[in-house]
N, C-alpha and C positions, 0 to 999 in steps of 0.2 A: 562121653557126652550122651550116654544112653538115657539118663534120667532127665535130660533137658526137655522142656515143652516144645512143641512144634508150632509152626504158623507165626503170626505176627506177635503173639505173646512172648515168643522166644527172644525176638529182638528188643521188645519193650523191656523185658526183664534185664537184659544186658545193659541197656541204656540207663535204666533206673538205678542199677547198682553202680554204674560208672559215674553218673551225675552226683550220687551221694558221696562218692569218694573224691570228687574233683577238687583238688588243689594242685592240679597236675601241670607238668610241662607238656607242651603240645608241639609236635613236629609237623610242619607243613611242607609238602613236596615242592621242589624247585620248579619254577615255571620254565617251559621249553616248548618244543614242537609237540603238537597234539599226537598222542599215540593211539593207534586203533585198538580199542578194547576187545579182548576176547570174551566169550560168554562167561558170565559170573557163575561160580558154582552155587548150586542150590543146597544150602545147609539147614533149611527149615524142616526137612523130612529126614527120617532115619535112612532111607535109601540114598538120598543125596549126600548125607554125611559119610556113609560107608563108601560111596563112589569117590568122594573127594579124598578120603584117607588112602584108598587104593591107588589113586592117581599119584598122590604125593610119594607113596612108598615105591612106586614103579619108576618115577622120574628122578628120585634122589637116592644117591648112595650114601647112607648114613654110617658114620664111623662109630663102632661100639665102644671105642676107648673113651674114658672120662677125661674131660679137659682139665689140665693141671696148670696152674699159674706159675709153678716153679717155686724156688726158694727165694728168700730176700737176700740175694747175693750181689746185686748191683750196688755199687758204692758211688755216692755223689762225689765229684772231684773237688767240690768246694768245702763241704762240711762233714764229709765222711758218713752221711746218713745212709742207711740201708733201704733198698727199694726192690720191688719186683721188676722183672724185665719189662713187663707191659706198661709200667708207669713212666717210662722214659718218653720225654717230649721231643719233638722235632727240633733240630738245631742246625745252624748253617755250617758249623764246624763238626765234622764227623768224629774228630778225635776227642771232643768234649761231650760229656754225658750230662744232660740237664733233666731235672726231675721237678715235679710239682710237690709242694707241701713240705719243704725243708728250709733251705736258706734263700730261696728265690734268686738263684744264680749268683750267690755270693754277696748279695746286698745286705743280708742279716748275719751278724757274727756275735755270738754271746759265749762267754767263757763258762763252761760247765765244770763243776767240782767233782772229784772222784768220791765215791761212797767210802766212808771210813770202814776199815776191816771189822771193827767191833760191831758196827751197825749192820754190816752185811751178814755177819754171823746171826744176828737177830732175824734178819729177813729170810734167811735160809730155813728158819723154823716155821713150819706151816701153821702152828697154833698162834704164833705172833702175827704172821702175815694175814691170816684170816680176820684178825681183830685189829688190823692196822688203823682202820678208820676210828675205832673207839679210842685207841691210845692217842691218836693225833688230836681228837676233839677234847680229850682230857687235858692235854698240854697246850691247847690253843689259847692265845691271848685275846683273840677276837671271836665273835660269834657269828654264825651264818643262820639267819632266821628265814625260813621258807616253809610254806605249807606243802608237805610231801604226802604221797599216797603209798600206803603199805599194803603188801600182799599177804593175806592170812594163810592161804593154802600153800602146799608144798611146791617146790620148784626154785629156779634161780631167782634171787631177790634183786630186782632191778630198782634203781633209784629214780623216782619220778618227782619232778618239782612242778608245783602248780602255783600260779600267781606271782606276786612281786617277791623279789629276793632282797634282803637287807643284810648289810655287813656292819656290825656295830661293835663298839668298845665301851666299857663301863668305867666308872671312876675307880680309884685305887682301893677305897675302903667300902665294904658292904654296909648296908643299913643294919640296924639291930635285929630286925625280924628275918633277915635273909642270910643264908649261908654264903661264904665266899666262893666265887667261881671265876673261871677264865683268868683274866689278867690279875684279879684280886688275890689269886693263890700264889703269885710270885712275890708278894709282899709278906708271906709267911715263911717260916722255916721249912726246909725241903722235906723233912720227915713229916711234919705236921700237914704240909700241903698235900703230900701223897696220901695221907690218911683221909683227908677231906675228899680227895678224888675217888678213893675206893668206897667211901660211904655213899657218894652220889651214884656210883656205878659199880655194882658188886662183881661184874664180870672181869674187872681189871685184875691182873696178876701183879703182886707187889714186886716181885723180882724183875719182871719186864719193865715195870714203871720206873723203878730205881735206875735201871740201866739206861733208859731213855733220858732221864734227867741228867745223869752223869755224862752221857755223850753230848748233850747240848752244852754243858759246861766245858767239856774238853774241846769242843769245836769253837769255843769263844763266841757263842752266839751274841751279837751286839744288842739284841732286844732283851735277852735275859739279863745281860750285864747292866743295861740302862735301868731296868726295873729294880734290880738289886741295889744299884747306886742311889736311886731315888728313895728306897726304903732306908738305907744307911744314913742318908742326909736327914730324913725326917726323924729318925730315932735320935741321932746325935745332937741335932740342933733344936729338937722339939718344935719343928715348924708345922704349921697347920694350913699354909697356903702355898704349897708347892705344886708346880706344874711340870710335867715332862712333855716338852714340845718336840715334835718330829719335823725335820726339814722337808719342805715341799719337793724340792729338786736337789738331791745330794749331788755334789760335784764329782760325779763318777761317770766315766765314759762307758759305752756299751761293751767294749772289750774287757774292761776291768770291773764288770758289773757283778762279780761273783762274791767277793768277801769284803763288805764295807766295814769300816771301823766304827767304834762306838761314838766317837766325836763327830763323825760325818752324818749320822742319822738323827741324833737327838741331843737335847740339852736340858738340864734341870735348873730351874730358876724360881725365885720367890716373888710372887706378885700379889700382895694383899688387896690392891685396888684395881689396877689395870687388868684388862682381859686380853687374852690372846686372840688374834684374828680368827674368825670362825672357819675360814677356808683351810686352816691348818689342822692337822691331827694332833691332839694333845690329850693327856691323861692328868686329871686333877687328884690330889691327895686329900680327899674329903668324903664325907658320907652323904653324897647327894642322891644316890640311887638312880641317876640319870644315865642314859646310854646315848652315845653320839654316833652318828652314821659315818662310816669311812667311805670316802669317794672311791669309785672304781678306778680312777686315774691315779690314785695314790700308790707310790712304789712300795709302801709299807704294808699293803693289804695282804699280799701273798705270804711274806715271812711271818706275819702275826697270825694268819688264819691257818697256815699249814707249816708249823714249825718242824715237824719230822720230815717233811719233804725238802725244806730249806734249812738244813742243819746249821749252815754257816751264816744264816740271815741274808741270803741272796735277795736283792731287791727285785721287785716285780716290774711289770710294764708301767711306764709313765710317758707323758708327752715329751717330745724333744729328743728322743734317742735317734741319732742320725744313722742313716744307712751307710754301708761301706761303699766307697767309690769304686766303680767298675768301668770297663771300657765302654759299655753301652749305657752307662748311667752318669752322664756328665754333671747334671745338677743333682746334688745330694738331697734326698727327701728324708722325712722322718719314718721310723719303723712303726707300722700300724699294729693294732692289737692282734689282728689275725695273723700277720707275719710273725710276730713275736711268739705267740702261742703255738703256731705251726712248727717253729724251730724247736721249742721245748718238747713237743709231742713226737717229734721225729725219732725213729728207732736207730740207735747207733751200736757199734760193736760192744762197748762197755755197758753193763747194766746200770740203769739209773734208778733212783728211789721212786721216781714218778711211775715208772712202768711196773714196779713191784708192789705198789700200794693197794692192790686188790680192789675192794669196793670203794675205797677213797678215790681211786682213779676215775670211777664213774662220776662222783661228786665234783671233782676238779674239772672234768670236761664239761659238765652241765654248767658249772659256775663260769667257765671261760666263755661258753656259748652265750649265756645270758648277758655277760658284760659286753660282748661284741654287739648283740642285738640292741642293748641299751644305748650304746654309742651311736649306732645307726639311727635309732629313733630320736636321739638328742640332736643329731645333725639335721634331720628332717624338720624338727621343731624350730631350730634356730635359723633355718634357711628357707623359710616359706616363700620369701620374695623371689627366690631363684627357681622355684618349682612350678611357676605359672599357676599359682593358686587363684589368681584373679579370674580364671575361667569358672570358678565355683562361686562367684559373687552372687549369682541368682539364688543359690542354696542358702547363703548367709542372710540375704534379705528375707527369704521365706521364714527362716528361723527367728529373725528379729520381729517379724510381724506376728508370728505365733506367740512369742514371749510377751509382746505388748498386749495382746488380747487376753492372755491368761494372767496378766499382771505379775510376771515372773522375770527373772534375770538369767541370762545365759552367759556362759564364760567365753573364753577365747577359743575360736574354732581352729583346730589344727588338721590340715588335710594330709592324709596318708596316701601317697601316690601309688599307682599300680606297679611301679618298679620295686616296691618293698615286698619281698617274697613272703607269702603267708597272710598278707593283709586282705581286707574285704574287696578292695578294688582289683587286686591281683587275682583273687579267686573269680570275681565276676568277669574279668577279661579272659581268663582261661576257659571259663564256661562258654562265653560267646564264641571264642575261637573253635572250641570243640563242636558247637552246633553248626558253625560255618563249614567245618570240614565234613561233617555228616551230611549237610545239605548239598555239598558239592560232589562228594565221592560215594555217598550212600551209607547204609548202616554198617556197623562193625559186624564181622562174620565170626570171629572167635573171641573167647574170653580166656586169656592165658594168665596164669599166676606162676611166679617164680619166687620161691622162698629160700632164704639163707639157711643153711644147715650148719650148726655149730660143730658138727663132726667132720666137716670137710677136712681133707688131709692137709691143705694149705694152712688152715687155722690151727689145727692141733699140732702141726709141726713147728709152728713159730711160737706158740704160747706155752708149750710144754705142759706142766701139770696145773697150770692156771685155768680157771673157768673162763669160757668164751664171753660170758656176760661182763667180766671184769676187764676185757680187752676190746672195747668197741672200736678202737682205731684199726686193729688188724681185721676184725670182722667186716667193717665197712670197706676197707681196701680190697679184700678178697672178693666181696660181693660185687663191687663195681667192675673188677676185671672180668669176672664170670658173666656179668650182665653185658659187657661189651662183646664178649664172644657169642652170647646168645643172640644179640641183635645182628651180629655179623652173619650168622648162619641163616637167620630169618630174612634179612634184607638182601645180602649179597649172594649167598648160595641158594636162596629162595626155596628153603625146605618146605614152606607152606604154600608156595606159589608166588606170583607177582603181587607184592604189597604196594598199593598205591598211596596209602596213608596209614598212620597209626597214632594212637594216643596211649599214654601210660601215666601212672602215678606210683611213686615210691613212698612207702610208709614204714614206720617202726611198729612192730607188734607189741603186745602187752608186756612180753618178757624181754624186749630189747632187740629181737632179731628183725632183719629187714625183709620186706616183701614188696614185689612189684606186680602191678596188674596192667596187662597190655591188651589193647583192643585193636587188632589189625583189620584193615579193610582190604580185601583181596579182589583182584580183577576177576 
């Protein structure tokens, strides 16, 4: 801290940087008996800072050994997911090991298929695995439309999504001025379709592409079979009004959710006049040029968007999947999106396609996160009466008055409560809590930063030859365990002295690594 300014400007600089970052979590000390404060160290001068560092080094025996989280050797008793030792939660039964982020103590159970040996041989080739996302997008039946940010300079290429995300599927036939793409390629001959894919993306290797198409056919992917059946019916009967309709809720339980049959997911029928209900997903055999949105609650979204991850056409999450009955779960509830995706993202002994998908894994995690956030916002929008929004009636009256004066029309007001993390009211509430802590306990004394290192031995040991940017799940878990150890030595072992309060914010850097900024207030 030699280059820091002295005097009041030193504290002002700390607070200004903190307030600009503040979307933080705030920790308020527990109330109890008043403690007699010792003299606060003077950190505004160079002499005071040197004296403080000398006192800390004399009073603390620091261990030179680097903290190691260990290996992911702890196995969940319910779903056989691998965890670090520090991730184990407290349980009433010492013989049972419970962990966060896998099966929620046996409440979630989903059948996971093994990776075919022929496809695993492809994944073992680094050239194919690095371009896995390109091959998946080439064979995808649906499109993911989002505004992304690209990095032109060198370094790890992180995927950043900005704005609204759309999942869409087009009609079976392209218009005359457009080339066939996505689902339209499955209505062509396999060789012709692969030629069209290579024309649109020259980085594709024809050998790898042919192998992927053959593996989808060998796995009897029901979506590929349904599209081929629709093509055969259209050619044989010369029908112009065919529709391929997908069932909203296939009659499949959570345990047998792995390999659906063709008849369970879709049906081809001719409907020259009547229309299919708009709530269902369907593909028309016509040159309409229109794209239809796929609802995020549709079980067909994942197998159509990520066919190389779901080789057997495994259905995705939808409403109505029941939890498994356990001793502490008498009333069965439905599996939420978060619980479902946590089960899929959990690391297990056998390698899964999802964890070997390189940069596509980044896209899938971002897609999952945005779906969960969309569901939470939808719940808030549909349950305004339960969120005590009548307290904001004065604000609505003021908006109506302003609209009448300007002769304009306002829409329906949706109140985003402070409980929604990242919202404006959440940030304002965190800002007010931070000011209250500073007013009560004084200004922060130190500005600490703790950055994730992709070369940590715990990360490199678990991901092997994969880039750390492509395994954000391992990076986040290791960072959280090391952060817990850092806070333990600061608060419990008092390496920096007695901390009466602290504030912190966790952020993702530009390249995807985590960083935390801590502002401790020392007695």
